[in-house]
N, CA, C and O of each residue as an XYZ file, in Angstrom:
472
protein
N      10.344    -21.230    -53.823
C       9.551    -19.504    -54.489
C       8.501    -19.824    -54.449
O       8.098    -20.877    -54.943
N       7.687    -18.864    -53.759
C       6.357    -18.448    -53.980
C       5.854    -17.880    -55.364
O       6.258    -16.743    -55.607
N       5.184    -18.365    -56.149
C       4.544    -17.310    -57.134
C       3.315    -16.684    -56.466
O       2.337    -17.168    -55.896
N       3.751    -15.323    -56.765
C       2.050    -14.463    -56.503
C       0.937    -14.712    -57.401
O       1.165    -15.104    -58.545
N      -0.203    -14.527    -57.003
C      -1.103    -14.449    -57.673
C      -1.148    -13.470    -58.469
O      -1.633    -13.878    -59.524
N      -0.802    -11.965    -58.549
C      -0.708    -11.515    -59.989
C       0.275    -12.017    -60.531
O      -0.002    -12.133    -61.725
N       1.280    -12.385    -60.328
C       2.417    -13.468    -61.440
C       1.416    -14.429    -62.007
O       1.473    -14.612    -63.223
N       0.822    -14.850    -61.553
C      -0.253    -15.701    -62.432
C      -1.093    -15.446    -62.969
O      -1.414    -16.205    -63.883
N      -1.931    -14.219    -62.697
C      -3.285    -13.507    -63.586
C      -1.963    -13.024    -64.398
O      -1.674    -14.042    -65.028
N      -1.021    -12.054    -64.725
C      -0.280    -11.502    -65.959
C      -0.126    -12.782    -66.876
O      -0.494    -12.746    -68.051
N       0.461    -13.982    -66.272
C       0.957    -14.685    -67.339
C      -0.281    -15.628    -67.919
O      -0.114    -16.377    -68.882
N      -1.258    -15.529    -67.374
C      -2.583    -16.044    -67.799
C      -2.925    -15.255    -68.861
O      -3.012    -15.754    -69.983
N      -3.141    -14.045    -68.660
C      -3.444    -12.768    -69.687
C      -2.731    -12.610    -70.666
O      -3.184    -12.323    -71.774
N      -1.179    -12.818    -70.343
C      -0.027    -12.487    -71.726
C      -0.230    -13.721    -72.601
O      -0.233    -13.626    -73.829
N      -0.376    -14.717    -72.052
C      -0.684    -16.433    -72.379
C      -1.705    -16.208    -73.556
O      -1.435    -16.649    -74.673
N      -3.154    -15.362    -73.258
C      -4.426    -15.554    -74.405
C      -4.413    -14.492    -75.239
O      -5.198    -14.315    -76.170
N      -3.340    -13.636    -74.842
C      -3.576    -12.311    -75.627
C      -2.426    -12.402    -76.626
O      -2.252    -11.621    -77.562
N      -1.655    -13.459    -76.313
C      -0.055    -13.556    -77.449
C      -0.545    -14.517    -78.040
O       0.480    -15.191    -78.144
N      -1.648    -15.361    -78.711
C      -2.071    -15.934    -79.262
C      -2.412    -15.213    -80.591
O      -3.465    -14.575    -80.589
N      -1.698    -15.221    -81.684
C      -1.532    -13.980    -82.913
C      -2.693    -13.733    -83.421
O      -2.756    -12.677    -84.052
N      -3.667    -14.378    -83.354
C      -5.094    -14.329    -84.047
C      -5.830    -13.847    -83.093
O      -6.600    -12.968    -83.479
N      -5.903    -14.243    -81.356
C      -6.529    -13.555    -80.628
C      -5.786    -12.005    -80.529
O      -6.576    -11.244    -79.971
N      -4.695    -11.411    -80.845
C      -4.035    -10.409    -80.631
C      -4.500     -9.791    -81.706
O      -4.446     -8.583    -81.473
N      -4.895     -9.977    -82.679
C      -5.290     -9.163    -84.079
C      -6.953     -8.833    -83.577
O      -7.475     -7.726    -83.708
N      -7.514     -9.821    -83.093
C      -8.642     -9.262    -82.951
C      -8.962     -8.594    -81.545
O      -9.888     -7.802    -81.367
N      -8.171     -8.971    -80.682
C      -8.298     -7.842    -79.291
C      -7.831     -6.601    -80.259
O      -8.695     -5.759    -80.505
N      -6.405     -6.415    -80.874
C      -5.944     -4.752    -81.494
C      -7.250     -4.174    -82.050
O      -7.471     -3.042    -81.620
N      -8.386     -4.767    -83.089
C      -9.007     -4.495    -83.456
C     -10.116     -3.561    -82.201
O     -10.176     -2.335    -82.100
N     -10.575     -4.164    -81.711
C     -11.686     -4.138    -80.616
C     -11.217     -2.775    -80.035
O     -11.935     -1.781    -79.929
N      -9.785     -2.878    -79.640
C      -9.036     -1.730    -79.203
C      -9.539     -0.425    -80.067
O     -10.057      0.647    -79.754
N      -9.180     -0.968    -81.173
C      -9.500      0.141    -82.002
C     -10.354      0.697    -82.345
O     -10.356      1.891    -82.643
N     -11.693     -0.403    -82.392
C     -13.404     -0.119    -83.092
C     -13.848      0.140    -81.521
O     -14.652      1.063    -81.401
N     -13.468     -0.506    -80.329
C     -14.371     -0.492    -79.271
C     -15.870     -1.506    -79.401
O     -16.301     -2.136    -78.435
N     -16.297     -1.508    -80.284
C     -17.540     -2.213    -80.383
C     -17.636     -2.981    -81.780
O     -17.233     -2.333    -82.746
N     -18.172     -4.430    -82.055
C     -17.724     -4.754    -83.062
C     -18.910     -5.659    -83.286
O     -19.981     -5.217    -82.869
N     -18.924     -7.075    -83.981
C     -20.291     -7.774    -83.865
C     -19.383     -9.433    -84.702
O     -18.814     -9.293    -85.785
N     -19.400    -10.340    -84.241
C     -18.086    -11.340    -84.719
C     -18.044    -11.178    -86.357
O     -16.923    -11.010    -86.837
N     -19.238    -11.216    -87.314
C     -18.728    -11.210    -88.621
C     -17.524     -9.870    -89.276
O     -16.522     -9.946    -89.986
N     -18.312     -8.599    -88.551
C     -17.065     -8.418    -88.931
C     -15.946     -7.927    -88.774
O     -15.223     -7.372    -89.602
N     -15.672     -8.270    -86.936
C     -14.264     -8.885    -87.003
C     -13.659     -9.835    -87.947
O     -12.617     -9.667    -88.581
N     -14.592    -11.055    -87.964
C     -13.831    -11.749    -88.699
C     -13.481    -11.458    -90.203
O     -12.626    -12.021    -90.887
N     -14.229    -10.579    -90.511
C     -13.835    -10.308    -92.336
C     -13.061     -9.401    -91.892
O     -12.445     -9.091    -92.912
N     -12.607     -8.658    -90.936
C     -11.462     -7.828    -90.819
C     -10.117     -8.793    -90.950
O      -9.225     -8.839    -91.798
N     -10.374     -9.561    -89.707
C      -9.072    -10.012    -89.303
C      -9.008    -11.500    -90.310
O      -8.346    -12.413    -89.819
N      -9.392    -11.653    -91.109
C      -9.469    -13.341    -91.964
C      -9.257    -13.711    -91.497
O      -8.057    -13.979    -91.445
N      -9.872    -14.049    -90.849
C     -10.697    -15.277    -90.283
C     -11.909    -16.092    -90.508
O     -12.892    -15.371    -90.677
N     -12.088    -16.980    -90.548
C     -13.383    -17.600    -90.426
C     -14.503    -17.145    -89.269
O     -14.084    -16.750    -88.180
N     -15.993    -17.213    -89.545
C     -16.347    -16.411    -88.519
C     -16.496    -17.923    -87.299
O     -16.371    -17.803    -86.081
N     -16.764    -19.173    -87.979
C     -16.525    -19.869    -86.506
C     -14.760    -19.637    -85.506
O     -14.263    -19.816    -84.394
N     -14.504    -19.248    -86.571
C     -12.780    -19.616    -85.789
C     -12.582    -18.114    -84.946
O     -11.730    -17.998    -84.066
N     -13.225    -17.328    -85.229
C     -13.333    -16.153    -84.812
C     -14.077    -15.956    -83.534
O     -13.625    -15.321    -82.581
N     -15.324    -16.579    -83.572
C     -16.356    -16.837    -82.845
C     -15.602    -17.695    -81.305
O     -15.775    -17.446    -80.112
N     -14.881    -18.585    -81.883
C     -14.613    -19.707    -81.221
C     -13.076    -18.753    -80.076
O     -12.918    -18.983    -78.877
N     -12.486    -18.085    -80.633
C     -11.654    -17.188    -79.782
C     -12.068    -16.444    -79.097
O     -11.508    -16.305    -78.009
N     -13.125    -15.707    -79.394
C     -14.208    -14.540    -78.788
C     -14.678    -15.050    -77.671
O     -14.743    -14.403    -76.625
N     -15.092    -16.412    -77.813
C     -15.203    -17.315    -76.580
C     -14.736    -17.674    -75.527
O     -15.419    -17.948    -74.540
N     -13.383    -17.729    -75.591
C     -12.422    -18.362    -74.767
C     -11.962    -16.657    -73.924
O     -11.674    -16.452    -72.745
N     -12.039    -15.827    -74.904
C     -11.651    -14.071    -74.266
C     -12.791    -13.992    -73.544
O     -12.594    -13.323    -72.529
N     -14.065    -14.450    -73.649
C     -15.496    -13.960    -72.976
C     -15.348    -14.644    -71.614
O     -15.659    -14.167    -70.522
N     -14.705    -16.104    -71.928
C     -15.004    -16.553    -70.424
C     -14.036    -16.569    -69.757
O     -14.065    -17.234    -68.722
N     -12.797    -15.813    -70.136
C     -11.536    -15.255    -68.941
C     -12.003    -13.841    -68.905
O     -11.353    -13.134    -68.135
N     -12.602    -13.479    -69.303
C     -12.592    -11.652    -68.444
C     -12.164    -10.933    -69.281
O     -12.156     -9.745    -68.957
N     -11.749    -11.198    -70.377
C     -11.302    -10.286    -71.531
C     -12.030     -9.594    -72.018
O     -11.880     -8.386    -71.834
N     -13.204    -10.113    -72.905
C     -14.067     -9.471    -73.429
C     -15.743     -9.505    -73.050
O     -16.150    -10.489    -72.434
N     -16.361     -8.811    -73.289
C     -17.709     -9.215    -73.079
C     -18.516     -9.319    -74.287
O     -18.245     -8.643    -75.280
N     -19.520    -10.154    -74.251
C     -20.865     -9.881    -75.621
C     -22.227     -9.921    -75.116
O     -22.833    -10.687    -74.368
N     -22.594     -8.610    -75.905
C     -23.805     -8.653    -75.304
C     -24.862     -8.562    -77.042
O     -24.502     -7.937    -78.039
N     -25.928     -9.241    -76.924
C     -26.760    -10.010    -78.254
C     -26.935     -8.840    -78.937
O     -26.936     -7.930    -78.107
N     -27.095     -8.387    -80.132
C     -28.330     -7.794    -80.629
C     -28.636     -7.707    -81.861
O     -28.170     -7.164    -82.863
N     -29.788     -8.551    -81.511
C     -30.677     -9.080    -82.623
C     -30.549    -10.107    -83.022
O     -31.238    -11.002    -82.532
N     -29.460    -10.452    -84.252
C     -28.899    -11.457    -84.896
C     -27.369    -11.830    -84.853
O     -26.661    -12.820    -85.039
N     -27.209    -10.159    -84.418
C     -25.496    -10.134    -84.206
C     -24.985    -10.025    -82.386
O     -25.666     -9.478    -81.518
N     -23.911    -10.563    -82.210
C     -23.514    -10.592    -80.734
C     -21.918     -9.729    -80.891
O     -20.849     -9.959    -81.455
N     -22.573     -8.482    -79.918
C     -21.156     -7.480    -80.179
C     -20.844     -7.677    -78.851
O     -21.473     -7.860    -77.809
N     -18.969     -7.531    -79.399
C     -17.775     -8.005    -78.331
C     -17.141     -6.320    -78.229
O     -16.981     -5.455    -79.091
N     -16.909     -6.349    -76.880
C     -16.398     -5.293    -76.259
C     -15.352     -5.992    -75.362
O     -15.456     -7.005    -74.671
N     -14.080     -4.966    -75.623
C     -12.879     -5.491    -74.667
C     -13.745     -4.745    -73.148
O     -14.480     -3.760    -73.085
N     -13.275     -5.699    -72.061
C     -13.931     -5.466    -70.729
C     -12.423     -5.548    -69.415
O     -12.438     -4.760    -68.469
N     -11.432     -6.422    -69.552
C     -10.431     -5.914    -68.934
C      -9.739     -5.079    -68.516
O      -8.774     -4.696    -69.177
N      -9.919     -4.763    -67.776
C      -8.702     -3.388    -67.731
C      -7.457     -3.203    -68.274
O      -7.058     -2.134    -68.735
N      -6.758     -4.359    -68.222
C      -4.992     -4.316    -68.480
C      -4.643     -4.298    -70.154
O      -3.628     -3.879    -70.712
N      -6.131     -5.044    -70.866
C      -5.619     -5.404    -72.202
C      -5.773     -3.973    -72.917
O      -4.988     -3.736    -73.835
N      -6.674     -3.055    -72.585
C      -6.140     -1.725    -73.702
C      -4.443     -1.452    -73.049
O      -3.569     -1.769    -73.856
N      -3.977     -0.946    -71.792
C      -2.751     -0.758    -71.823
C      -1.542     -1.659    -72.703
O      -0.613     -1.254    -73.401
N      -1.937     -2.898    -72.386
C      -0.829     -3.854    -73.209
C      -0.636     -3.426    -74.479
O       0.319     -2.842    -74.990
N      -2.208     -3.986    -75.147
C      -1.897     -3.018    -76.316
C      -1.783     -2.258    -76.962
O      -1.674     -2.316    -78.187
N      -1.781     -1.106    -76.088
C      -1.095      0.357    -76.540
C      -0.059      0.513    -76.108
O       0.384      1.648    -76.286
N       0.824     -0.447    -75.365
C       2.490     -0.467    -75.171
C       3.155     -1.326    -76.593
O       4.165     -1.137    -77.271
N       2.056     -2.328    -76.647
C       3.336     -3.309    -77.137
C       2.899     -3.415    -79.114
O       3.230     -4.301    -79.901
N       1.668     -1.526    -79.509
C       1.627     -1.555    -80.556
C       2.312     -0.381    -80.445
O       2.388     -0.009    -81.616
N       3.004      0.652    -79.588
C       3.545      1.856    -80.110
C       5.289      1.741    -80.111
O       6.098      1.219    -79.343
N       5.389      2.425    -81.244
C       6.909      2.302    -81.031
C       7.643      2.920    -79.896
O       7.533      3.539    -78.838
N       8.435      2.395    -80.728
C       9.906      2.637    -79.186
C       9.856      4.122    -79.009
O       9.688      4.958    -79.896
N      10.028      4.324    -77.720
C      10.515      6.034    -77.558
C      11.682      6.110    -77.633
O      12.177      7.166    -78.026
N      12.688      4.750    -77.193
C      13.989      5.349    -77.693
C      15.164      5.246    -78.806
O      15.732      4.347    -79.425
N      15.206      6.360    -78.738
C      15.739      6.557    -80.424
C      17.485      6.160    -80.473
O      18.475      6.551    -79.854
N      17.209      5.104    -81.639
C      18.793      4.931    -82.035
C      19.266      5.360    -83.345
O      18.733      5.579    -84.433
N      20.459      5.404    -82.866
C      21.021      7.054    -84.257
C      20.466      5.620    -85.915
O      20.172      4.424    -85.926
N      20.576      6.518    -86.809
C      19.955      6.065    -88.079
C      21.349      4.960    -88.434
O      21.023      3.774    -88.386
N      22.073      5.089    -88.601
C      23.490      4.864    -88.710
C      24.333      4.140    -87.615
O      23.831      4.366    -86.514
N      25.662      3.190    -87.518
C      26.442      2.695    -86.457
C      27.796      3.525    -86.556
O      28.229      3.535    -87.708
N      28.383      4.054    -85.863
C      29.413      4.705    -85.720
C      30.584      3.887    -86.893
O      30.718      2.667    -86.991
N      31.376      4.990    -87.739
C      32.245      4.181    -88.320
C      33.434      3.535    -87.369
O      33.018      3.532    -86.211
N      34.495      3.099    -87.437
C      35.203      2.205    -87.362
C      34.535      1.450    -85.637
O      35.032      1.581    -84.518
N      33.664      0.920    -85.929
C      33.227     -0.339    -85.039
C      33.086      0.529    -82.940
O      33.036     -0.022    -81.840
N      33.078      1.782    -83.302
C      32.347      2.205    -81.987
C      31.404      1.934    -82.026
O      30.635      1.912    -82.988
N      31.188      1.547    -80.520
C      29.247      1.446    -79.762
C      28.716      2.660    -80.453
O      29.128      3.649    -81.060
N      27.410      2.005    -79.999
C      26.141      3.267    -80.186
C      26.155      3.562    -78.368
O      26.548      2.973    -77.361
N      25.447      4.886    -78.732
C      25.854      5.565    -77.834
C      24.395      5.129    -77.237
O      23.319      5.081    -77.832
N      24.847      4.678    -75.207
C      23.586      4.466    -74.793
C      23.096      5.157    -73.622
O      23.872      5.388    -72.696
N      21.557      5.603    -73.558
C      21.031      6.492    -72.679
C      21.193      5.797    -71.565
O      20.749      6.490    -70.650
N      21.513      4.997    -71.245
C      21.951      4.291    -69.902
C      23.462      5.078    -68.925
O      23.687      5.166    -67.718
N      24.167      5.487    -70.043
C      25.998      5.638    -69.410
C      25.439      7.429    -69.612
O      24.271      7.807    -69.697
N      26.643      8.254    -69.645
C      27.412      9.377    -69.396
C      28.136      9.105    -70.708
O      28.478      7.976    -71.058
N      28.353     10.256    -71.436
C      28.794     10.806    -72.454
C      30.202     10.298    -72.573
O      30.452      9.941    -73.725
N      31.017     10.184    -71.882
C      32.387      9.338    -71.918
C      32.002      7.511    -71.776
O      32.912      6.849    -71.277
N      31.055      6.940    -72.085
C      30.413      5.526    -72.052
C      30.618      4.643    -70.766
O      30.775      3.426    -70.671
N      30.566      5.638    -69.793
C      30.597      4.747    -68.514
C      29.208      5.094    -67.270
O      29.140      4.446    -66.225
């Protein structure tokens, strides 16, 4: 079985984003658009060195860009799929589940089945 280029790219992107500290950093940048390293570090409760390292890795991989601004380095998300992935990952599911389970051990109605359960 041959693995497609898109699959490899998707796996790489999700692996980079899947690291918990990077996910927090990207989520913050997605919300705030542009921030300097020290502001990111304070907001995600990491050291400036650790935050800078994560941002550098993500810059090398094309997820974020860096622009010097005086003594500060400003970061922003540049990868076109990162915002979409973050939006989907942090939005509550549109699937409505009942607040209580049916009495007597019945099954929860599925949106994929008809009213008769088939």
